[in-house]
N, C-alpha and C positions, 0 to 999 in steps of 0.2 A: 394120587399119582401126580408127579410133577409135570408141568406144562412141557418141559423139554422132552420127557419120555413120551407124552402123548403125541407131540409133534414128530418125533422120530418114527413112531409106529405109523403115523399117517403118511409120511413121506415114503416109507417102504411100501405101504398099500397102494398109494398112487402110482408108484413106479411099476409095481406088479400088474396093475391094471392098464399100463401103457399110457397113463395120463402125464403130460408134460407139466412138471411142477418143480418148484425150487423154493428154499427158505430165503427169507429176507433178513439180513443181519441188521438189527435195529437197536443195538446197544453199543456202548463204547468198547474199544479194544485195548488190551494191555500191550504196551510197547516195551519189550524187555530191554532194548538198548537204552531208552530214556528212563526206564524203570518207573513208568507212570501210565495212567489210562489216557487214551486219546478220546476226546468226546465224539459222540455220534453226530454226524452232520447231514442226516437224511431228513425225510419228512416225518414229523411226529404223527403217530397214530397209524402208520402204514401196517398192513396185515403181516402176520408172521410167515405166511406161505402164499405164493402166487401159483395158480394153475391156469392152464389154457385148455378149454374144451370146445371143440368145433369152432375155433376162432374167438371164443368169448373169454374175457378176463374173469377169473374167479379169485377173489381175495378171501383168504381163510385165516381167521383169527382164532388162535388156540387158547383156551382157558381151562383151568382146572375146575373142580366142582364149586369152588367159592369165588372164582375170578369174575370180575365185572369189566365191561368196556370203559375205557377212559373217555372223556369228552372229545379228545383228539381223535380217538378211534371211531367214535360215532360220526364225527364230521367227515372223516375219510370214507366211511361206509356210505354216507349220503352222497358224496361226490362220485364214488364208483358206480352206484346204482343209477344216479342221474345220467351218467355217461354210457349206460347200457350194459354195465358189467354186473356181476353177481358178488355178493359178500355174505359169507356165512360165519357164524361163531359156533365152534364145535368144542365139546368137552370130552369126546371119546371117539374111538375109531368107528363105533357103531353109528354115531351121529353123522360122521363124515360120509359113511357109506350111504346112509339114507338121504342126506342132502345132495350128494353127487347124483344119485339115482333120480331124484326129483328134478334137478337141473337138466340132466340128459333128456328126461321125458318132456320137460317144457321146451327144450330146444328142438326136439323131434316134432312137436306139435306146431312149432313156428314155421316149419318147412312147407 
């Protein structure tokens, strides 16, 4: 399955669960007027999806079954975790459900 299909199903699930989440556009964009691609000017390695659960930042990196994190993604993961956020790499909707359940449980135990 393509990462874009996995991401689409995850965003739908997060919305149905009432979790505030949105995708991060992290690629260049085609400019039809100039007939060329405009380069990406964001932070390299930023997660594909951002969610907020109980005030906590959740970075969600979507990978297919063969996908691996880049070095930039690993550095961003480290920074997010150091700042008190969560970062998960998911390859399926089932993994996302399990990871979100674990995060919610951990946040509940912190109260």
